[in-house]
C-alpha positions in Angstrom: 22.9 -6.1 -17.7 22.4 -9.6 -16.1 25.2 -11.0 -14.0 26.1 -14.6 -13.5 28.8 -16.5 -11.5 29.8 -19.8 -13.3 31.4 -22.4 -11.0 33.0 -25.6 -12.5 36.3 -27.4 -11.8 36.6 -28.4 -15.5 38.3 -25.6 -17.4 36.7 -26.6 -20.7 33.2 -26.6 -19.3 33.8 -23.4 -17.5 35.0 -21.7 -20.7 32.1 -23.0 -22.7 29.6 -21.6 -20.2 31.3 -18.3 -20.0 31.3 -18.0 -23.8 27.6 -18.8 -24.0 26.6 -16.1 -21.5 29.0 -13.5 -23.0 27.3 -14.0 -26.4 24.0 -13.1 -24.7 25.7 -10.0 -23.3 25.7 -11.1 -19.7 28.4 -10.0 -17.3 30.2 -13.2 -16.3 32.5 -14.2 -13.4 34.0 -17.6 -13.2 35.4 -19.8 -10.5 37.1 -23.3 -10.5 36.2 -24.3 -7.0 33.6 -23.6 -4.3 36.1 -21.7 -2.2 37.0 -19.3 -5.1 33.3 -18.9 -6.0 32.3 -17.9 -2.4 35.2 -15.5 -2.2 34.0 -13.8 -5.4 30.4 -13.9 -4.3 31.2 -12.1 -1.0 33.0 -9.4 -2.9 30.1 -8.8 -5.3 26.7 -10.5 -4.9 25.4 -12.2 -8.1 21.7 -12.6 -8.9 22.4 -15.9 -10.6 24.9 -18.7 -9.8 25.4 -21.7 -12.2 27.5 -24.3 -10.4 28.6 -27.9 -10.9 27.7 -30.2 -7.9 30.7 -32.5 -7.7 34.0 -30.7 -7.3 37.1 -31.3 -5.3 36.8 -30.0 -1.8 33.4 -28.3 -1.0 30.7 -29.1 -3.5 28.0 -27.2 -5.4 25.5 -27.6 -2.5 27.9 -25.7 -0.3 28.1 -22.9 -2.9 24.3 -22.8 -3.0 23.8 -22.7 0.8 26.4 -20.0 1.4 25.3 -17.8 -1.5 21.6 -18.0 -0.4 22.6 -17.3 3.2 24.4 -14.1 2.1 21.7 -13.1 -0.4 18.4 -15.1 0.0 17.0 -14.1 -3.4 20.0 -15.5 -5.3 18.9 -17.8 -8.1 20.9 -21.1 -8.3 21.1 -23.6 -11.2 22.9 -26.8 -10.4 24.7 -28.9 -13.0 25.8 -32.5 -12.7 27.1 -35.4 -14.8 25.8 -37.9 -12.3 22.1 -37.4 -11.9 20.5 -39.0 -8.9 17.2 -38.7 -7.0 18.9 -37.9 -3.7 20.8 -35.1 -5.3 17.7 -33.7 -7.0 15.9 -33.7 -3.7 18.7 -32.0 -1.9 18.9 -29.4 -4.7 15.2 -28.5 -4.4 15.2 -28.5 -0.6 18.2 -26.1 -0.7 16.4 -23.7 -2.9 17.9 -24.5 -6.3 15.8 -23.1 -9.2 16.8 -25.8 -11.6 18.8 -29.0 -11.8 20.4 -29.8 -15.2 22.2 -32.9 -16.4 25.5 -32.7 -18.4 26.0 -32.5 -21.3 24.0 -29.3 -20.9 21.8 -28.0 -23.6 22.7 -24.3 -23.9 19.2 -23.5 -25.1 17.7 -25.1 -22.1 20.3 -23.4 -19.8 19.4 -20.0 -21.3 15.7 -20.6 -20.7 16.3 -21.8 -17.2 18.5 -18.8 -16.5 15.9 -16.3 -17.7 13.1 -18.0 -15.8 15.0 -18.3 -12.5 16.1 -14.7 -12.6 12.5 -13.6 -13.2 11.2 -15.8 -10.3 13.9 -14.6 -7.9 13.1 -11.0 -8.8 9.4 -11.5 -8.3 10.0 -13.2 -4.9 12.3 -10.3 -3.8 9.6 -7.8 -4.8 6.9 -9.7 -3.0 8.9 -10.0 0.2 9.9 -6.3 0.0 6.2 -5.4 -0.5 5.1 -7.6 2.4 7.6 -5.8 4.6 5.8 -2.6 3.7 2.4 -4.1 4.2 1.7 -4.5 0.4 0.5 -8.0 0.6 -1.4 -9.8 -2.2 -0.9 -11.8 -5.4 -4.2 -11.2 -7.2 -4.0 -9.9 -10.7 -5.7 -6.6 -10.0 -3.4 -5.8 -7.1 -0.3 -6.9 -9.0 -1.2 -4.7 -12.0 -1.5 -1.7 -9.6 1.8 -2.4 -8.0 3.5 -2.8 -11.4 2.1 0.6 -12.5 3.4 2.1 -9.2 6.9 0.7 -10.0 6.7 2.1 -13.5 5.7 5.5 -12.0 8.6 5.3 -9.6 11.2 5.2 -12.4 10.1 8.7 -13.6 10.0 11.9 -11.6 6.5 12.8 -12.7 3.8 13.7 -10.1 1.3 11.0 -9.3 -2.4 11.0 -8.4 -3.7 7.9 -6.6 -7.5 7.7 -6.6 -9.0 4.8 -4.6 -11.4 4.1 -1.8 -10.5 4.6 1.8 -8.6 1.8 3.4 -7.1 0.4 0.1 -3.5 1.3 0.9 -3.0 4.6 -0.9 -0.2 5.8 1.5 1.6 2.4 1.4 1.7 2.6 -2.4 2.9 6.2 -2.2 5.7 5.1 0.1 6.5 2.2 -2.3 6.9 4.7 -5.2 9.3 6.8 -3.1 11.2 3.8 -1.9 11.8 2.7 -5.6 12.5 6.2 -6.9 15.9 8.0 -7.3 14.8 10.1 -4.3 14.7 7.2 -2.0 17.6 8.5 0.1 15.8 11.8 0.8 12.8 12.6 2.9 9.3 11.3 2.5 7.0 14.0 4.0 3.2 13.4 4.3 0.3 15.8 5.2 -3.4 15.0 5.4 -5.2 17.9 3.8 -8.4 17.0 5.6 -6.8 17.3 9.1 -6.4 21.1 9.1 -8.7 24.1 8.7 -7.7 26.3 5.7 -5.7 28.8 7.7 -3.6 26.2 9.5 -3.2 24.1 6.3 -1.6 27.0 4.5 1.0 27.5 7.2 1.7 23.7 7.4 2.3 23.6 3.7 4.3 26.8 3.1 5.7 27.6 6.6 6.0 31.1 8.0 8.6 33.6 9.0 9.1 35.1 12.4 6.4 37.7 13.2 4.1 36.6 10.3 1.2 36.5 12.8 0.6 36.8 16.5 2.4 34.0 18.2 4.9 33.3 15.4 7.9 33.9 17.6 10.2 31.9 15.3 10.3 30.8 11.7 8.9 27.5 10.8 9.6 25.5 7.6 6.5 24.1 5.8 6.1 20.6 4.4 7.2 21.7 0.9 10.5 22.9 2.3 10.9 19.8 4.5 10.4 17.6 1.4 13.0 19.4 -0.7 14.9 16.9 -2.9 12.5 14.2 -1.7 8.8 13.3 -2.0 5.7 15.1 -0.6 2.5 13.2 -0.1 -0.6 15.3 -0.2 -3.1 12.9 1.4 -6.8 13.4 0.6 -6.1 16.2 -1.8 -9.9 16.3 -2.6 -10.3 18.1 0.8 -8.0 21.0 -0.2 -10.0 24.3 0.2 -10.6 26.1 -3.1 -8.8 29.2 -1.7 -5.5 27.3 -1.3 -5.7 25.6 -4.7 -4.2 28.4 -6.8 -1.2 28.6 -4.4 -0.7 24.8 -4.7 -0.9 25.1 -8.4 1.9 27.7 -8.4 4.2 25.3 -6.5 3.5 22.5 -8.8 4.2 24.6 -11.9 7.1 26.7 -10.7 8.5 24.6 -7.9 8.7 27.8 -5.7 6.5 29.3 -3.0 6.4 32.1 -0.4 6.4 31.5 3.3 3.7 33.4 5.2 5.0 36.8 6.1 8.0 36.6 3.8 8.5 38.3 0.4 11.4 36.0 -0.7 10.4 33.0 -2.7 11.8 29.6 -1.8 12.7 27.2 -4.6 12.2 23.4 -4.0 13.0 20.3 -6.0 10.6 17.6 -5.1 8.1 15.1 -6.3 4.4 15.3 -5.4 2.2 12.3 -4.9 -1.5 13.1 -4.2 -4.1 10.7 -2.9 -7.9 11.0 -2.8 -10.9 8.8 -2.0 -13.1 11.1 -4.1 -13.5 11.4 -7.9 -11.7 14.6 -8.7 -13.0 14.7 -12.2 -16.6 14.8 -10.8 -15.5 17.5 -8.3 -14.1 19.6 -11.3 -17.5 19.3 -13.1 -19.3 20.4 -9.9 -16.9 23.4 -9.4 -15.5 22.0 -6.2 -12.0 21.5 -7.5 -9.9 23.5 -10.0 -9.6 21.9 -13.4 -6.0 23.3 -14.0 -4.9 21.9 -10.6 -6.5 18.5 -11.4 -4.7 18.2 -14.7 -1.4 19.3 -13.1 -1.7 16.6 -10.3 -2.9 13.9 -12.7 0.3 13.4 -14.7 0.4 9.7 -13.8 -2.9 8.3 -12.7 -3.0 5.3 -10.5 -6.0 3.4 -9.1 -6.1 0.7 -6.5 -8.7 -2.1 -6.4 -11.0 -2.3 -3.4 -10.8 -5.5 -1.4 -14.1 -6.8 -2.8 -12.4 -7.0 -6.2 -9.4 -8.9 -4.9 -11.0 -11.6 -2.8 -8.2 -14.0 -3.6 -5.9 -11.8 -1.4 -8.1 -12.0 1.7 -6.5 -15.1 3.1 -2.9 -13.9 2.6 -3.7 -10.5 4.1 -5.4 -12.1 7.1 -2.4 -14.3 7.7 -0.1 -11.3 7.4 -2.1 -9.3 9.9 -2.4 -12.3 12.3 1.4 -12.6 12.4 1.8 -8.9 12.7 -0.6 -8.6 15.7 0.3 -11.8 17.5 2.2 -11.5 20.7 6.0 -11.4 20.3 7.4 -14.9 19.9 3.9 -16.4 19.4 2.5 -17.9 16.3 -1.3 -18.1 15.5 -3.3 -20.2 13.1 -6.5 -19.1 11.4 -9.3 -21.7 11.4 -11.0 -22.7 8.2 -14.3 -21.2 9.5 -12.6 -17.9 10.3 -11.1 -17.7 6.8 -14.4 -18.7 5.2 -16.2 -15.8 7.0 -13.6 -13.4 5.9 -13.7 -14.4 2.3 -17.5 -14.1 2.2 -17.5 -10.6 3.5 -17.8 -7.5 1.2 -15.3 -5.4 3.2 -16.7 -1.9 2.7 -13.8 -0.6 4.8 -11.3 -2.5 2.6 -7.9 -3.6 3.9 -8.1 -1.3 6.9 -11.3 -2.9 8.0 -9.8 -6.4 7.5 -6.7 -5.4 9.6 -8.9 -4.2 12.5 -11.0 -7.4 12.3 -8.0 -9.7 12.4 -6.5 -7.6 15.2 -9.6 -7.9 17.3 -9.8 -11.7 16.6 -6.2 -12.1 17.7 -6.8 -10.2 20.9 -9.9 -12.3 21.7 -8.5 -15.7 20.8 -8.0 -18.0 23.8 -5.9 -20.6 22.1 -3.3 -20.9 19.3 -6.1 -21.2 16.6 -8.3 -18.2 15.9 -12.0 -19.0 15.6 -14.9 -16.7 14.8 -14.4 -14.5 17.9 -15.1 -10.9 17.1 -16.8 -11.6 13.7 -20.3 -11.0 14.8 -20.7 -7.7 13.0 -19.7 -9.2 9.7 -23.1 -10.9 9.5 -25.1 -7.6 9.3 -25.8 -7.1 5.5 -27.1 -3.6 6.0 -23.8 -2.3 7.5 -22.0 -3.8 4.6 -23.9 -1.6 2.2 -22.5 1.6 3.8 -19.7 3.4 2.0 -16.1 2.8 3.2 -16.0 6.2 4.8 -19.1 5.7 6.9 -19.0 1.9 7.4 -18.1 2.0 11.1 -20.0 5.1 12.0 -23.3 3.5 13.0 -21.7 1.4 15.8 -19.7 4.4 17.0 -22.8 6.6 17.1 -24.8 4.0 18.8 -22.3 3.6 21.6 -21.8 7.4 22.1 -25.4 8.6 22.4 -28.6 6.9 23.5 -30.8 8.7 20.9 -28.6 7.5 18.1 -28.6 4.0 19.6 -32.4 3.7 19.6 -32.8 5.2 16.1 -30.1 3.2 14.5 -31.3 -0.1 16.1 -34.8 0.5 14.9 -33.7 1.4 11.4 -31.4 -1.5 11.0 -33.9 -4.0 12.3 -36.9 -2.6 10.3 -37.4 -4.8 7.3 -41.1 -4.0 6.7 -41.2 -0.2 6.9 -42.2 1.5 3.7 -40.4 4.7 4.5 -37.5 5.0 2.0 -35.5 7.0 4.5 -35.1 4.0 6.8 -31.9 1.8 6.6 -33.4 -1.4 5.1 -32.6 -3.8 2.3 -32.8 -2.3 -1.2 -32.4 1.3 -0.1 -29.7 3.2 -2.0 -26.3 3.9 -0.5 -27.1 7.6 -0.6 -30.3 7.2 1.4 -28.5 5.1 4.0 -25.7 7.7 4.5 -28.2 10.5 4.6 -30.3 8.8 7.3 -27.2 8.1 9.3 -26.1 11.7 9.1 -29.5 13.0 10.0 -29.8 10.8 13.1 -26.3 11.7 14.3 -27.0 15.4 13.8 -30.2 15.0 15.8 -28.3 13.2 18.5 -25.8 16.1 18.8 -28.3 18.9 18.5 -26.8 19.9 15.2 -23.2 20.2 16.4 -21.2 19.4 13.3 -17.9 18.9 15.1 -19.5 16.4 17.5 -21.1 14.7 14.6 -17.8 14.4 12.8 -16.2 12.9 15.9 -19.0 10.4 16.4 -18.9 9.3 12.8 -15.1 9.1 12.7 -14.8 11.5 9.7 -13.5 15.0 9.2 -15.5 18.1 9.8 -15.1 19.1 6.2 -16.6 15.7 5.2 -19.7 16.4 7.4 -20.1 19.9 5.9 -19.9 18.5 2.4 -22.4 15.7 3.1 -24.8 18.2 4.6 -24.6 20.3 1.4 -24.8 17.3 -0.9 -27.8 15.8 0.8 -29.6 19.2 1.1 -30.0 19.3 4.9 -30.7 23.1 5.5 -32.3 22.4 8.9 -28.9 21.4 10.3 -26.8 24.1 8.6 -29.1 26.6 10.3 -27.5 25.6 13.7 -24.1 26.6 12.3 -22.3 25.2 15.3 -18.9 23.6 14.7 
């Protein structure tokens, strides 16, 4: 139910306004002076204040200033029988949402009240999202956030499918923050960060003596997230052998610790994220269909940055302020912003954040120029997938063989070999060539290859299989 505080020193006007809002099923509090109004406001914050300007003692401007100081998102509508330009200017500068002249049209007042509450609510959400790093006002991004808010109201499990660097974990945390479980733990685990044996113990925990070295019991992530939210990050990397055990937890909300015969019951919500298309993995036999359907109760997608270019400027300003030295403000030059807005951002928001951070670090004055943007001009690197976008430069710096091979490939515009990284070649061929060169540089060592490319070992193994590189699997060295 909407709530309003009506402030007017005239009893008749105060009663008429109260009756109007009560007919609309609002919850109404009234005050005959600014002092009484502020006393009531301090006891219970009101999302909307409708106040007369001219009253004995403190005026309506004082009510507005104090209310918005206590609660910055409070919507204020000012009423006056003596309209003047100076008062209107003061009202707008003070943050009033509307300025109405008596005698008030109740129809117009109702429209103004609904509009100002919606604006204040949107502003509050935007500022809360910004505090969480969820910056942007583009329609695609706002639709995704609105769906996340809808998902938060239920207790259903959520699957977020989006490219790397788009903010999947931030949105997962938003869902938790807005959910009834907000006061409980938010526990995250990256499924790609552990080999299968360790991932099982991290998820389910183990009892004392479960294996050599288990000198004490350890709770798993499911147990730690009891009554809260568990984030299964990069669920697409979950080994097939563990998927039936995960399915049981999702269906029964119980599991067995390693080395223990007693089942542990949990009450939690599961949010899963992935940068891979799980439906395609199901068709290829790489992911269980029953687990996919169980995870995918509420599906949520996030737009890549190339589909929300209108947000690049706001994101850049957010990161510039975030990474600036304490107490220092920085300005982004028009040339800098133009370069950012023209880039395709294969690494999405994460790539933009790193780019701005580098520019802030290299800036010599209060305005950021184009320092650190040299790599944005390479169109070939922009064609790489988000996961492999920065891998070429990393590999080039870490091994001389990769350095020569990558430089020759990136600069070769006339070679007819389709395996070279040149304009017009498919994304798959570019990734395949990059993987081959890095494997060659490491002598087929897959762990070293994963380190150089900045991806998980499991990703390297999957890429080797998907691109059919049997020569390197024969090394078998991780």
